[in-house]
C-alpha positions as CSV (number, residue, x, y, z in Angstrom):
1,M,-0.1,0.0,-0.1
2,P,1.4,3.4,-1.0
3,H,1.3,6.5,0.9
4,Y,-0.2,9.7,-0.3
5,D,1.2,13.1,-0.2
6,Y,-1.1,15.9,0.8
7,V,-0.3,19.1,-0.9
8,G,-3.1,21.2,0.3
9,G,-6.8,21.7,-1.4
10,A,-8.8,18.5,-0.4
11,V,-9.3,18.0,3.1
12,P,-7.2,15.1,4.4
13,A,-10.2,13.3,6.2
14,M,-12.1,13.1,3.0
15,T,-9.3,10.6,1.6
16,G,-11.0,7.6,3.2
17,L,-7.5,6.7,4.6
18,L,-7.5,6.1,8.2
19,V,-3.9,7.1,9.2
20,T,-2.5,10.5,8.7
21,L,1.1,11.5,9.4
22,Y,1.9,15.1,9.9
23,G,5.7,15.9,9.5
24,R,8.3,17.7,7.8
25,E,11.0,16.3,5.4
26,S,13.9,17.8,7.7
27,C,12.7,15.8,10.9
28,P,14.7,12.5,11.3
29,P,11.7,11.1,13.6
30,C,9.1,11.8,10.9
31,I,11.5,10.3,8.1
32,R,11.8,7.1,10.4
33,T,8.1,6.8,11.2
34,K,7.1,7.3,7.3
35,K,9.5,4.7,6.5
36,L,8.3,2.2,8.8
37,L,4.6,2.7,7.8
38,D,5.7,2.4,4.2
39,Q,7.8,-0.9,5.1
40,A,4.6,-2.4,6.9
41,G,2.3,-1.5,3.8
42,V,0.2,0.8,5.8
43,A,-1.7,3.1,3.5
44,F,-1.5,6.7,5.2
45,L,-1.6,10.3,4.4
46,Y,1.5,12.4,4.7
47,V,1.0,16.0,5.4
48,D,4.1,18.0,5.2
49,I,3.4,21.1,7.6
50,D,6.2,23.1,5.8
51,E,4.0,22.8,2.6
52,D,0.7,23.2,4.3
53,P,0.5,26.4,6.9
54,D,-3.1,25.5,7.6
55,A,-2.1,22.1,8.9
56,L,0.8,23.7,11.2
57,E,-1.6,26.0,12.6
58,G,-4.2,23.2,13.3
59,L,-1.7,21.3,15.2
60,T,-0.3,24.0,17.2
61,E,-3.6,24.7,18.4
62,Q,-3.7,21.1,20.1
63,D,-2.4,21.1,23.7
64,W,-1.3,17.5,23.4
65,V,1.1,18.2,20.3
66,T,4.5,18.9,21.7
67,A,6.7,17.5,18.9
68,L,6.8,15.8,15.3
69,P,5.7,13.5,13.8
70,V,2.1,13.8,14.7
71,I,0.0,10.5,13.9
72,I,-3.7,10.4,13.9
73,T,-5.9,7.3,13.5
74,P,-9.6,6.5,14.6
75,E,-8.3,5.0,17.9
76,L,-4.9,6.6,18.7
77,Q,-3.1,9.9,18.3
78,W,0.3,10.6,19.4
79,C,3.2,12.8,18.7
80,G,7.0,11.9,18.6
81,Y,8.5,8.7,17.4
82,R,6.6,5.9,19.0
83,P,7.6,2.5,17.5
84,E,5.3,0.7,19.8
85,H,2.2,2.7,18.4
86,I,3.5,2.2,15.0
87,R,3.4,-1.7,15.5
88,T,-0.2,-1.2,16.7
89,I,-1.2,0.6,13.7
90,T,0.6,-1.7,11.6
91,T,-1.4,-4.6,13.0
92,R,-4.9,-2.7,12.6
93,Y,-4.2,-1.1,9.3
94,G,-1.5,-2.9,7.3
95,P,-2.1,-5.5,4.6
96,S,-4.4,-8.4,5.5
């Protein structure tokens, strides 16, 4: 399953994807998280906050967001590099 890069325009929630990763290309934890999700075959929407100022503004309004990357799924949301959570969503949203 590929990931999809979001470059503005359509609202990410409208894509039908259940996993959204917010990050930036210069962020090592973001790069590692993106790579793990890709390797696991999890389809996800990648939003580069440097390319989408509205996404960055929306994230900074959330009290729980203290680091990148930010991952949002229907059951989990977290910030920072969290391999244990990545394993959980790989089980739930990876290929069957």
